[in-house]
Chimera marker file (.cmm) of the C-alpha trace (Angstrom):
<marker_set name="trace">
<marker id="1" x="-4.384" y="34.240" z="-1.080" r="1" g="1" b="0" radius="0.5"/>
<marker id="2" x="-3.572" y="30.586" z="-0.211" r="1" g="1" b="0" radius="0.5"/>
<marker id="3" x="-1.213" y="31.186" z="2.690" r="1" g="1" b="0" radius="0.5"/>
<marker id="4" x="-2.466" y="28.247" z="4.751" r="1" g="1" b="0" radius="0.5"/>
<marker id="5" x="-5.188" y="27.612" z="7.230" r="1" g="1" b="0" radius="0.5"/>
<marker id="6" x="-4.979" y="29.694" z="10.372" r="1" g="1" b="0" radius="0.5"/>
<marker id="7" x="-6.416" y="29.099" z="13.826" r="1" g="1" b="0" radius="0.5"/>
<marker id="8" x="-9.578" y="31.081" z="13.067" r="1" g="1" b="0" radius="0.5"/>
<marker id="9" x="-10.323" y="28.959" z="9.997" r="1" g="1" b="0" radius="0.5"/>
<marker id="10" x="-9.824" y="25.725" z="11.954" r="1" g="1" b="0" radius="0.5"/>
<marker id="11" x="-12.210" y="26.882" z="14.695" r="1" g="1" b="0" radius="0.5"/>
<marker id="12" x="-14.768" y="27.941" z="12.083" r="1" g="1" b="0" radius="0.5"/>
<marker id="13" x="-14.541" y="24.542" z="10.337" r="1" g="1" b="0" radius="0.5"/>
<marker id="14" x="-14.905" y="22.734" z="13.685" r="1" g="1" b="0" radius="0.5"/>
<marker id="15" x="-17.989" y="24.779" z="14.651" r="1" g="1" b="0" radius="0.5"/>
<marker id="16" x="-19.583" y="24.253" z="11.220" r="1" g="1" b="0" radius="0.5"/>
<marker id="17" x="-18.855" y="20.524" z="11.389" r="1" g="1" b="0" radius="0.5"/>
<marker id="18" x="-20.375" y="20.337" z="14.863" r="1" g="1" b="0" radius="0.5"/>
<marker id="19" x="-23.500" y="22.147" z="13.699" r="1" g="1" b="0" radius="0.5"/>
<marker id="20" x="-23.913" y="20.160" z="10.467" r="1" g="1" b="0" radius="0.5"/>
<marker id="21" x="-22.899" y="16.671" z="11.636" r="1" g="1" b="0" radius="0.5"/>
<marker id="22" x="-23.685" y="16.825" z="15.317" r="1" g="1" b="0" radius="0.5"/>
<marker id="23" x="-21.577" y="15.601" z="18.232" r="1" g="1" b="0" radius="0.5"/>
<marker id="24" x="-22.203" y="11.908" z="17.481" r="1" g="1" b="0" radius="0.5"/>
<marker id="25" x="-21.052" y="11.827" z="13.853" r="1" g="1" b="0" radius="0.5"/>
<marker id="26" x="-18.301" y="14.476" z="13.981" r="1" g="1" b="0" radius="0.5"/>
<marker id="27" x="-15.548" y="12.234" z="15.495" r="1" g="1" b="0" radius="0.5"/>
<marker id="28" x="-16.311" y="9.497" z="12.946" r="1" g="1" b="0" radius="0.5"/>
<marker id="29" x="-16.152" y="12.007" z="10.099" r="1" g="1" b="0" radius="0.5"/>
<marker id="30" x="-12.851" y="13.437" z="11.364" r="1" g="1" b="0" radius="0.5"/>
<marker id="31" x="-11.327" y="9.939" z="11.613" r="1" g="1" b="0" radius="0.5"/>
<marker id="32" x="-12.564" y="9.080" z="8.145" r="1" g="1" b="0" radius="0.5"/>
<marker id="33" x="-11.150" y="12.263" z="6.635" r="1" g="1" b="0" radius="0.5"/>
<marker id="34" x="-7.803" y="11.760" z="8.391" r="1" g="1" b="0" radius="0.5"/>
<marker id="35" x="-7.585" y="8.200" z="7.008" r="1" g="1" b="0" radius="0.5"/>
<marker id="36" x="-8.253" y="9.489" z="3.482" r="1" g="1" b="0" radius="0.5"/>
<marker id="37" x="-5.623" y="12.192" z="3.868" r="1" g="1" b="0" radius="0.5"/>
<marker id="38" x="-3.093" y="9.642" z="5.160" r="1" g="1" b="0" radius="0.5"/>
<marker id="39" x="-3.845" y="7.321" z="2.249" r="1" g="1" b="0" radius="0.5"/>
<marker id="40" x="-3.457" y="10.147" z="-0.258" r="1" g="1" b="0" radius="0.5"/>
<marker id="41" x="-0.153" y="11.211" z="1.292" r="1" g="1" b="0" radius="0.5"/>
<marker id="42" x="1.125" y="7.632" z="1.244" r="1" g="1" b="0" radius="0.5"/>
<marker id="43" x="0.178" y="7.246" z="-2.425" r="1" g="1" b="0" radius="0.5"/>
<marker id="44" x="1.796" y="10.566" z="-3.333" r="1" g="1" b="0" radius="0.5"/>
<marker id="45" x="5.010" y="9.568" z="-1.556" r="1" g="1" b="0" radius="0.5"/>
<marker id="46" x="4.988" y="6.215" z="-3.330" r="1" g="1" b="0" radius="0.5"/>
<marker id="47" x="4.610" y="7.870" z="-6.731" r="1" g="1" b="0" radius="0.5"/>
<marker id="48" x="7.324" y="10.367" z="-5.859" r="1" g="1" b="0" radius="0.5"/>
<marker id="49" x="9.717" y="7.592" z="-4.811" r="1" g="1" b="0" radius="0.5"/>
<marker id="50" x="9.040" y="5.649" z="-8.002" r="1" g="1" b="0" radius="0.5"/>
<marker id="51" x="9.649" y="8.729" z="-10.136" r="1" g="1" b="0" radius="0.5"/>
<marker id="52" x="12.905" y="9.457" z="-8.329" r="1" g="1" b="0" radius="0.5"/>
<marker id="53" x="14.008" y="5.858" z="-8.872" r="1" g="1" b="0" radius="0.5"/>
<marker id="54" x="13.155" y="6.065" z="-12.569" r="1" g="1" b="0" radius="0.5"/>
<marker id="55" x="15.096" y="9.321" z="-12.877" r="1" g="1" b="0" radius="0.5"/>
<marker id="56" x="18.123" y="7.713" z="-11.230" r="1" g="1" b="0" radius="0.5"/>
<marker id="57" x="17.908" y="4.772" z="-13.632" r="1" g="1" b="0" radius="0.5"/>
<marker id="58" x="17.688" y="7.138" z="-16.604" r="1" g="1" b="0" radius="0.5"/>
<marker id="59" x="20.714" y="9.056" z="-15.281" r="1" g="1" b="0" radius="0.5"/>
<marker id="60" x="22.692" y="5.816" z="-14.926" r="1" g="1" b="0" radius="0.5"/>
<marker id="61" x="21.761" y="4.785" z="-18.453" r="1" g="1" b="0" radius="0.5"/>
<marker id="62" x="22.820" y="8.133" z="-19.870" r="1" g="1" b="0" radius="0.5"/>
<marker id="63" x="26.106" y="7.911" z="-17.951" r="1" g="1" b="0" radius="0.5"/>
<marker id="64" x="26.688" y="4.449" z="-19.376" r="1" g="1" b="0" radius="0.5"/>
<marker id="65" x="26.023" y="5.696" z="-22.896" r="1" g="1" b="0" radius="0.5"/>
<marker id="66" x="28.473" y="8.564" z="-22.375" r="1" g="1" b="0" radius="0.5"/>
<marker id="67" x="31.097" y="6.146" z="-21.102" r="1" g="1" b="0" radius="0.5"/>
<marker id="68" x="30.522" y="3.863" z="-24.080" r="1" g="1" b="0" radius="0.5"/>
<marker id="69" x="30.849" y="6.757" z="-26.500" r="1" g="1" b="0" radius="0.5"/>
<marker id="70" x="34.177" y="7.747" z="-24.927" r="1" g="1" b="0" radius="0.5"/>
<marker id="71" x="35.459" y="4.220" z="-25.175" r="1" g="1" b="0" radius="0.5"/>
<marker id="72" x="35.370" y="1.605" z="-22.460" r="1" g="1" b="0" radius="0.5"/>
<marker id="73" x="38.835" y="0.265" z="-23.268" r="1" g="1" b="0" radius="0.5"/>
<marker id="74" x="40.538" y="3.100" z="-21.414" r="1" g="1" b="0" radius="0.5"/>
<marker id="75" x="38.630" y="2.377" z="-18.195" r="1" g="1" b="0" radius="0.5"/>
<marker id="76" x="39.889" y="0.476" z="-15.159" r="1" g="1" b="0" radius="0.5"/>
<marker id="77" x="39.176" y="-3.304" z="-15.339" r="1" g="1" b="0" radius="0.5"/>
<marker id="78" x="37.190" y="-3.183" z="-12.089" r="1" g="1" b="0" radius="0.5"/>
<marker id="79" x="35.057" y="-0.395" z="-13.502" r="1" g="1" b="0" radius="0.5"/>
<marker id="80" x="34.530" y="-2.351" z="-16.723" r="1" g="1" b="0" radius="0.5"/>
<marker id="81" x="33.380" y="-5.342" z="-14.679" r="1" g="1" b="0" radius="0.5"/>
<marker id="82" x="30.951" y="-3.130" z="-12.722" r="1" g="1" b="0" radius="0.5"/>
<marker id="83" x="29.547" y="-1.734" z="-15.958" r="1" g="1" b="0" radius="0.5"/>
<marker id="84" x="29.060" y="-5.257" z="-17.319" r="1" g="1" b="0" radius="0.5"/>
<marker id="85" x="27.244" y="-6.275" z="-14.108" r="1" g="1" b="0" radius="0.5"/>
<marker id="86" x="24.996" y="-3.219" z="-14.443" r="1" g="1" b="0" radius="0.5"/>
<marker id="87" x="24.198" y="-4.152" z="-18.044" r="1" g="1" b="0" radius="0.5"/>
<marker id="88" x="23.347" y="-7.709" z="-17.063" r="1" g="1" b="0" radius="0.5"/>
<marker id="89" x="21.116" y="-6.487" z="-14.235" r="1" g="1" b="0" radius="0.5"/>
<marker id="90" x="19.351" y="-4.027" z="-16.540" r="1" g="1" b="0" radius="0.5"/>
<marker id="91" x="18.743" y="-6.751" z="-19.124" r="1" g="1" b="0" radius="0.5"/>
<marker id="92" x="17.354" y="-9.128" z="-16.509" r="1" g="1" b="0" radius="0.5"/>
<marker id="93" x="14.964" y="-6.428" z="-15.294" r="1" g="1" b="0" radius="0.5"/>
<marker id="94" x="13.795" y="-5.528" z="-18.800" r="1" g="1" b="0" radius="0.5"/>
<marker id="95" x="13.047" y="-9.041" z="-20.062" r="1" g="1" b="0" radius="0.5"/>
<marker id="96" x="9.957" y="-10.829" z="-18.779" r="1" g="1" b="0" radius="0.5"/>
<marker id="97" x="10.229" y="-13.884" z="-16.605" r="1" g="1" b="0" radius="0.5"/>
<marker id="98" x="10.004" y="-17.068" z="-18.667" r="1" g="1" b="0" radius="0.5"/>
<marker id="99" x="10.087" y="-20.681" z="-17.577" r="1" g="1" b="0" radius="0.5"/>
<marker id="100" x="12.837" y="-22.703" z="-19.144" r="1" g="1" b="0" radius="0.5"/>
<marker id="101" x="11.218" y="-24.293" z="-22.184" r="1" g="1" b="0" radius="0.5"/>
<marker id="102" x="14.146" y="-26.608" z="-22.921" r="1" g="1" b="0" radius="0.5"/>
<marker id="103" x="13.170" y="-29.016" z="-20.134" r="1" g="1" b="0" radius="0.5"/>
<marker id="104" x="9.518" y="-29.153" z="-21.140" r="1" g="1" b="0" radius="0.5"/>
<marker id="105" x="10.245" y="-29.585" z="-24.844" r="1" g="1" b="0" radius="0.5"/>
<marker id="106" x="12.474" y="-32.632" z="-24.367" r="1" g="1" b="0" radius="0.5"/>
<marker id="107" x="9.962" y="-34.623" z="-22.332" r="1" g="1" b="0" radius="0.5"/>
<marker id="108" x="6.402" y="-34.273" z="-21.153" r="1" g="1" b="0" radius="0.5"/>
<marker id="109" x="7.262" y="-35.472" z="-17.638" r="1" g="1" b="0" radius="0.5"/>
<marker id="110" x="8.793" y="-33.075" z="-15.145" r="1" g="1" b="0" radius="0.5"/>
<marker id="111" x="12.549" y="-33.045" z="-15.121" r="1" g="1" b="0" radius="0.5"/>
<marker id="112" x="14.556" y="-34.676" z="-12.372" r="1" g="1" b="0" radius="0.5"/>
<marker id="113" x="15.693" y="-31.248" z="-11.099" r="1" g="1" b="0" radius="0.5"/>
<marker id="114" x="12.090" y="-30.156" z="-10.611" r="1" g="1" b="0" radius="0.5"/>
<marker id="115" x="11.123" y="-33.235" z="-8.569" r="1" g="1" b="0" radius="0.5"/>
<marker id="116" x="11.481" y="-32.824" z="-4.813" r="1" g="1" b="0" radius="0.5"/>
<marker id="117" x="14.075" y="-35.042" z="-3.229" r="1" g="1" b="0" radius="0.5"/>
<marker id="118" x="13.987" y="-36.615" z="0.194" r="1" g="1" b="0" radius="0.5"/>
<marker id="119" x="16.949" y="-34.463" z="1.219" r="1" g="1" b="0" radius="0.5"/>
<marker id="120" x="15.019" y="-31.293" z="0.257" r="1" g="1" b="0" radius="0.5"/>
<marker id="121" x="12.394" y="-31.845" z="2.956" r="1" g="1" b="0" radius="0.5"/>
<marker id="122" x="12.783" y="-29.561" z="5.960" r="1" g="1" b="0" radius="0.5"/>
<marker id="123" x="13.841" y="-31.274" z="9.132" r="1" g="1" b="0" radius="0.5"/>
<marker id="124" x="11.481" y="-31.066" z="12.055" r="1" g="1" b="0" radius="0.5"/>
<link id1="1" id2="2" r="1" g="1" b="0" radius="0.2"/>
<link id1="2" id2="3" r="1" g="1" b="0" radius="0.2"/>
<link id1="3" id2="4" r="1" g="1" b="0" radius="0.2"/>
<link id1="4" id2="5" r="1" g="1" b="0" radius="0.2"/>
<link id1="5" id2="6" r="1" g="1" b="0" radius="0.2"/>
<link id1="6" id2="7" r="1" g="1" b="0" radius="0.2"/>
<link id1="7" id2="8" r="1" g="1" b="0" radius="0.2"/>
<link id1="8" id2="9" r="1" g="1" b="0" radius="0.2"/>
<link id1="9" id2="10" r="1" g="1" b="0" radius="0.2"/>
<link id1="10" id2="11" r="1" g="1" b="0" radius="0.2"/>
<link id1="11" id2="12" r="1" g="1" b="0" radius="0.2"/>
<link id1="12" id2="13" r="1" g="1" b="0" radius="0.2"/>
<link id1="13" id2="14" r="1" g="1" b="0" radius="0.2"/>
<link id1="14" id2="15" r="1" g="1" b="0" radius="0.2"/>
<link id1="15" id2="16" r="1" g="1" b="0" radius="0.2"/>
<link id1="16" id2="17" r="1" g="1" b="0" radius="0.2"/>
<link id1="17" id2="18" r="1" g="1" b="0" radius="0.2"/>
<link id1="18" id2="19" r="1" g="1" b="0" radius="0.2"/>
<link id1="19" id2="20" r="1" g="1" b="0" radius="0.2"/>
<link id1="20" id2="21" r="1" g="1" b="0" radius="0.2"/>
<link id1="21" id2="22" r="1" g="1" b="0" radius="0.2"/>
<link id1="22" id2="23" r="1" g="1" b="0" radius="0.2"/>
<link id1="23" id2="24" r="1" g="1" b="0" radius="0.2"/>
<link id1="24" id2="25" r="1" g="1" b="0" radius="0.2"/>
<link id1="25" id2="26" r="1" g="1" b="0" radius="0.2"/>
<link id1="26" id2="27" r="1" g="1" b="0" radius="0.2"/>
<link id1="27" id2="28" r="1" g="1" b="0" radius="0.2"/>
<link id1="28" id2="29" r="1" g="1" b="0" radius="0.2"/>
<link id1="29" id2="30" r="1" g="1" b="0" radius="0.2"/>
<link id1="30" id2="31" r="1" g="1" b="0" radius="0.2"/>
<link id1="31" id2="32" r="1" g="1" b="0" radius="0.2"/>
<link id1="32" id2="33" r="1" g="1" b="0" radius="0.2"/>
<link id1="33" id2="34" r="1" g="1" b="0" radius="0.2"/>
<link id1="34" id2="35" r="1" g="1" b="0" radius="0.2"/>
<link id1="35" id2="36" r="1" g="1" b="0" radius="0.2"/>
<link id1="36" id2="37" r="1" g="1" b="0" radius="0.2"/>
<link id1="37" id2="38" r="1" g="1" b="0" radius="0.2"/>
<link id1="38" id2="39" r="1" g="1" b="0" radius="0.2"/>
<link id1="39" id2="40" r="1" g="1" b="0" radius="0.2"/>
<link id1="40" id2="41" r="1" g="1" b="0" radius="0.2"/>
<link id1="41" id2="42" r="1" g="1" b="0" radius="0.2"/>
<link id1="42" id2="43" r="1" g="1" b="0" radius="0.2"/>
<link id1="43" id2="44" r="1" g="1" b="0" radius="0.2"/>
<link id1="44" id2="45" r="1" g="1" b="0" radius="0.2"/>
<link id1="45" id2="46" r="1" g="1" b="0" radius="0.2"/>
<link id1="46" id2="47" r="1" g="1" b="0" radius="0.2"/>
<link id1="47" id2="48" r="1" g="1" b="0" radius="0.2"/>
<link id1="48" id2="49" r="1" g="1" b="0" radius="0.2"/>
<link id1="49" id2="50" r="1" g="1" b="0" radius="0.2"/>
<link id1="50" id2="51" r="1" g="1" b="0" radius="0.2"/>
<link id1="51" id2="52" r="1" g="1" b="0" radius="0.2"/>
<link id1="52" id2="53" r="1" g="1" b="0" radius="0.2"/>
<link id1="53" id2="54" r="1" g="1" b="0" radius="0.2"/>
<link id1="54" id2="55" r="1" g="1" b="0" radius="0.2"/>
<link id1="55" id2="56" r="1" g="1" b="0" radius="0.2"/>
<link id1="56" id2="57" r="1" g="1" b="0" radius="0.2"/>
<link id1="57" id2="58" r="1" g="1" b="0" radius="0.2"/>
<link id1="58" id2="59" r="1" g="1" b="0" radius="0.2"/>
<link id1="59" id2="60" r="1" g="1" b="0" radius="0.2"/>
<link id1="60" id2="61" r="1" g="1" b="0" radius="0.2"/>
<link id1="61" id2="62" r="1" g="1" b="0" radius="0.2"/>
<link id1="62" id2="63" r="1" g="1" b="0" radius="0.2"/>
<link id1="63" id2="64" r="1" g="1" b="0" radius="0.2"/>
<link id1="64" id2="65" r="1" g="1" b="0" radius="0.2"/>
<link id1="65" id2="66" r="1" g="1" b="0" radius="0.2"/>
<link id1="66" id2="67" r="1" g="1" b="0" radius="0.2"/>
<link id1="67" id2="68" r="1" g="1" b="0" radius="0.2"/>
<link id1="68" id2="69" r="1" g="1" b="0" radius="0.2"/>
<link id1="69" id2="70" r="1" g="1" b="0" radius="0.2"/>
<link id1="70" id2="71" r="1" g="1" b="0" radius="0.2"/>
<link id1="71" id2="72" r="1" g="1" b="0" radius="0.2"/>
<link id1="72" id2="73" r="1" g="1" b="0" radius="0.2"/>
<link id1="73" id2="74" r="1" g="1" b="0" radius="0.2"/>
<link id1="74" id2="75" r="1" g="1" b="0" radius="0.2"/>
<link id1="75" id2="76" r="1" g="1" b="0" radius="0.2"/>
<link id1="76" id2="77" r="1" g="1" b="0" radius="0.2"/>
<link id1="77" id2="78" r="1" g="1" b="0" radius="0.2"/>
<link id1="78" id2="79" r="1" g="1" b="0" radius="0.2"/>
<link id1="79" id2="80" r="1" g="1" b="0" radius="0.2"/>
<link id1="80" id2="81" r="1" g="1" b="0" radius="0.2"/>
<link id1="81" id2="82" r="1" g="1" b="0" radius="0.2"/>
<link id1="82" id2="83" r="1" g="1" b="0" radius="0.2"/>
<link id1="83" id2="84" r="1" g="1" b="0" radius="0.2"/>
<link id1="84" id2="85" r="1" g="1" b="0" radius="0.2"/>
<link id1="85" id2="86" r="1" g="1" b="0" radius="0.2"/>
<link id1="86" id2="87" r="1" g="1" b="0" radius="0.2"/>
<link id1="87" id2="88" r="1" g="1" b="0" radius="0.2"/>
<link id1="88" id2="89" r="1" g="1" b="0" radius="0.2"/>
<link id1="89" id2="90" r="1" g="1" b="0" radius="0.2"/>
<link id1="90" id2="91" r="1" g="1" b="0" radius="0.2"/>
<link id1="91" id2="92" r="1" g="1" b="0" radius="0.2"/>
<link id1="92" id2="93" r="1" g="1" b="0" radius="0.2"/>
<link id1="93" id2="94" r="1" g="1" b="0" radius="0.2"/>
<link id1="94" id2="95" r="1" g="1" b="0" radius="0.2"/>
<link id1="95" id2="96" r="1" g="1" b="0" radius="0.2"/>
<link id1="96" id2="97" r="1" g="1" b="0" radius="0.2"/>
<link id1="97" id2="98" r="1" g="1" b="0" radius="0.2"/>
<link id1="98" id2="99" r="1" g="1" b="0" radius="0.2"/>
<link id1="99" id2="100" r="1" g="1" b="0" radius="0.2"/>
<link id1="100" id2="101" r="1" g="1" b="0" radius="0.2"/>
<link id1="101" id2="102" r="1" g="1" b="0" radius="0.2"/>
<link id1="102" id2="103" r="1" g="1" b="0" radius="0.2"/>
<link id1="103" id2="104" r="1" g="1" b="0" radius="0.2"/>
<link id1="104" id2="105" r="1" g="1" b="0" radius="0.2"/>
<link id1="105" id2="106" r="1" g="1" b="0" radius="0.2"/>
<link id1="106" id2="107" r="1" g="1" b="0" radius="0.2"/>
<link id1="107" id2="108" r="1" g="1" b="0" radius="0.2"/>
<link id1="108" id2="109" r="1" g="1" b="0" radius="0.2"/>
<link id1="109" id2="110" r="1" g="1" b="0" radius="0.2"/>
<link id1="110" id2="111" r="1" g="1" b="0" radius="0.2"/>
<link id1="111" id2="112" r="1" g="1" b="0" radius="0.2"/>
<link id1="112" id2="113" r="1" g="1" b="0" radius="0.2"/>
<link id1="113" id2="114" r="1" g="1" b="0" radius="0.2"/>
<link id1="114" id2="115" r="1" g="1" b="0" radius="0.2"/>
<link id1="115" id2="116" r="1" g="1" b="0" radius="0.2"/>
<link id1="116" id2="117" r="1" g="1" b="0" radius="0.2"/>
<link id1="117" id2="118" r="1" g="1" b="0" radius="0.2"/>
<link id1="118" id2="119" r="1" g="1" b="0" radius="0.2"/>
<link id1="119" id2="120" r="1" g="1" b="0" radius="0.2"/>
<link id1="120" id2="121" r="1" g="1" b="0" radius="0.2"/>
<link id1="121" id2="122" r="1" g="1" b="0" radius="0.2"/>
<link id1="122" id2="123" r="1" g="1" b="0" radius="0.2"/>
<link id1="123" id2="124" r="1" g="1" b="0" radius="0.2"/>
</marker_set>
């Protein structure tokens, strides 16, 4: 039933478009439709890539949980360090970005680290 659009269907659509829109508006309509199709494809690919990335993250998390349940003490030290780095990265991604409140609570003026220094200026 939906086996694709053949040559006959394309010719029929072109003739109907020529009759309905006329020769002046048909190229503009075709360009407009092709832009919409390209935008839709780009959005679909973006959503697909994001879903694949989320699935990979979920798989990594489940693998980490399995490794933790088996006991991390029996793992290689390099592997334990990699797992700790992954945990730290996951925690930094999950928590929202916050400005250090310790500097602002101690004084109302900006801290010395936040002030630009003469050596920080780009050389020309």
